[in-house]
N, C-alpha and C positions, 0 to 999 in steps of 0.2 A: 451306471451308478456314479462312477467317478466324475462324469461330466456334470452331474448335478452338484457334486461336492465342490468342484472347481468354480463353477458359476456362483454358487451361494457364498463360498468362503471369500472370494474376491469381491463380490457385491457387498458383503458386510464390511469389508475393509474399506471399500470406496465410500460407503455411507458414513463410516466413522471419520474418514478424512474430510468429507464435506461438512460434517458437524464441527470439526476443528476450524475450518475456514470461516464458517458462518459465525461461530462463537467469537472468533478474533475480530471479525467485522463488527459484531454487536458490541463488543467491549470498547470499540473505538468510535461509537456513534456520536460521542461528544468531543472527539479529538479534532482540533482545528486543522483544516486542510487534508484530512485523511481521505485516501482513495480506497474504496471497497475492493477487496480481492475477488476475482471471478474464478469460477471452477466449472468443469464440464466432465461428464462421463464419456468414456469411449471403450470399445471392445478391442482386445488384443489377443489374437490367436496364439495358443501355446506352441512353441517351436519344439520339434523333435519327431523322430520316427514313430508313427502310430498315434500321434497326439494332435493331428490337425483338426480333430473334431472338438477339442477342448478350447474354451475361450475364457480369458480373464476379463473381468470388469475393472477398469482403471479410472480413478478420479485424477484428473490433471488440472493444474492451475493454468488458467487461460489469460493471465495478466490482471489488469486492474481496470476499474470503471473510470472513464474520462469525464463523466458527467460532473459539472461544477457543483460544489456544495452551496448551501444558502449563505447569503451575505448578512453579516451581523454587525450593525453599526455600534461602535464603542466610543468614538470621539477621542480616543487616546492617540497622542501624537505619534507613538512608535508602533502602532498597529497598522498593518497594510494588507491589502488583498490584491494579488496579481490578477490582471484582467486577461480574459480569453485563455489561450493555451500557454501562457508564460509561467515560468517557475522561478523561485528565488534560489540563488546559488549559495551554498554554505560549505564550510570546511568540515568534513567528517572526522571522527576520532582517529581514523587511519591516515589522515592527512590528505586524502583525495577530495576532489570537488564533487559534491553531491547536490541534490535538488529537492526542494520541499515546497508545498503550497501553504505552509504555516507561516504567516507573516507577523506573529506576535514577537516583537523585538524589545530589547532592553540594553542598557549600557552596563557592562561588567565592571567589577572592581578594578580591573586592569585598564579600563577606559576603552574597551573595544565594543563595537556594536555586535550583539550576539542574539541568537534566537531564544526561544523559551527554554531549551534544554542546555543552553550555554555554548552552542557551536557558533563560531565566528561567521557573520554574514560577509560575503565576498563582494568586492567592488567589481566594476566591469573590467578592471585590470587583473582580476583574479587574486587580489590581496585583501586581508582583513581591513576594516575601516576603523581608524582610531578617532575617538571623540575627545575634544579638549575638556579638561576638568571643569565642571560646573556649567557646561554649555547646555543651552536649550536646543533640542534637535527638531528639525522640521523636515518631513519627507515630501518631495515634489511628485507630481503625477508621473513624471518620466523616470522616477527612481533616484533623483538627485538628493543628496543628504546635505542639508545646510545647518550649520551650528552658529548659535548666537551666544556670545559671552558678554556679560554686563559691561557697558561702557565701550564696546567695540561694535563695528558694523557686522552684519551677518556674513558668514564666509562659507562658500561651498567647499566641502571637504572630501567629496567623492560621489559616486553614483552606484547604487545597488546593481549587481549583475542580475539581469532578468534574461533567461534563456527559454527559447521555444523549441521543443523537440519536434522532429518531422517524422514522416512515415519511414524514411530510409534509416533513421537512427532514433528509435523510440527509447523511452525510459523503462528501466526494470527496477523493481523493488529489491533492496538488499536486506540482509539479515538484521541490520540495524534500523530498519524502517525507513531509511532514506532511499531516494531513487538516484540511479546513475545511468549514463548512456550505455545502451546495449553494446555498442561497438567499442566501448572503452574510451578513455580520455575525457576531455571536457567539451561541452557544447559551446559554440560561439555566443557571445552576448548579442541579444536582439535589440538593436538601437531603436526600434519602433515599439517595443513593449511598454505597457503602461501599468500603473498600479493605482489603487484607491486608498488614500490615507484615512485613518480613523475607522477602518472597516476590517473585519476578519472573515475569512471563509470558513464555514463549518464543514463537518464531515459530510460526504455524499452517501453515507450508509442510510438505507431505508430500514429503520428499526423494525417496523411491522413486517416487511418482506423477509427480513432475516429471521425473525421469530417463526414465521410460517414455514420457512425453509428448514429450520432446525426441527420443527415438529415432523415435517415430511421425511427428513433424513432419519429421525429416530424410528419412525414407523417402518421405513424401508429396512433399517438395520434389524428390527425385530422380525420382519418377514423373512429376511435371509437366514436368520438364526433358526426360525421355525423350519425352513427348508432343510437346514443341516440336521435338525432333529428328526425330520421325516426320513432323510437319507440313512441316518443311523438306525432308525426303527426298521426300515425296509431291509437293510443289510443283515440285521439280527434275524428277521423273519426268514430271509432267504437261507441263512446259515442253519436255522432249525429244520427247514424243509429238506435241505441237502443231507442233514444228519439222519433223517428218517428214511432216506432212499437206500 
């Protein structure tokens, strides 16, 4: 009986976790550069003497989808989309270098080039990029940042850091939604990386697929709860039979 309880209880917990992952993905279906979180079920035997026949069902996060999001042409000078596997480098709130595919940029009140949530965009030297007051900014396909002030010739003031993670040092999503190198530290700048100015990358979440997955997870949760109810009923029936003997 307890084998059924173990399996059903952990299966319901795994289904609830999958619902959380899918709802988070669905909530970010319109977030620029968002990478859908992946998840997978696996079985884990219960450790301990006499418990080797009991198995937990576990929902584990398997990383994120690397599929590119749709390109959305905006024509805005400070919008950019990283090409291929490149990522923009930003400075996280904790001061560490982090990475994002969201290329919606703006100039802050302090004159720094920042992303949509106010985090400084980093140059290929790892420092924030300062924009001259009143300058018109143009982004080059190689990430160069050129500022034009009225009455003066255009001046290159830096180059956005574009980093391309590899299989030996992939990116992992942090609690703040930004990605960082799994091995720690900062990734080297990719001199060959390119961007498309005036274009933003949308989320790679498939809204329909996420909705179907949420329905399936809800049904699976209900099925596991019914199994728990069945186990409770069987246990009560067995207790009544034993009391009659």
